[in-house]
C-alpha positions, 0 to 999 in steps of 0.5 A: 500499500502506498503512503498517503500523499503528504499534500492530501494529508495537509489538505485534510487537516486544513479542511478540518480546521475550516470546518471547526472554524465555521461551526464556531462562527455559526454558534457565535452568530446564534449567540449574538443574534439571541443577545441582539433580540434580548437587547432589542426587547429591553430597549422597547421595554425601556422606551415604553416605560419612559414616556419621554426623556424628561420623566427619567431625569431627577429634579436636579438634572431638570433644573440644570437642563432648564438653566441651560435651555434658558441660557441658550434662549437668552443667547438667541434673543441677543443674537436676533436683537443685535 
């Protein structure tokens, strides 16, 4: 019997590595797809609960935001007057 061709043996090894890599990538893809579904569901849930951005802010954050908005309005007024 002839010994297997070394190139054929190497080809088989590489083919096996490619198959293993593909299996790992398929599993990773399934894992990421499931994670994406969970995150999408969580985002939808958070959006449904929050109503608007201002309802999620604390009192001090609302006051700070109001001062920033007031400052921007004053700048716009000065710009339009000048």
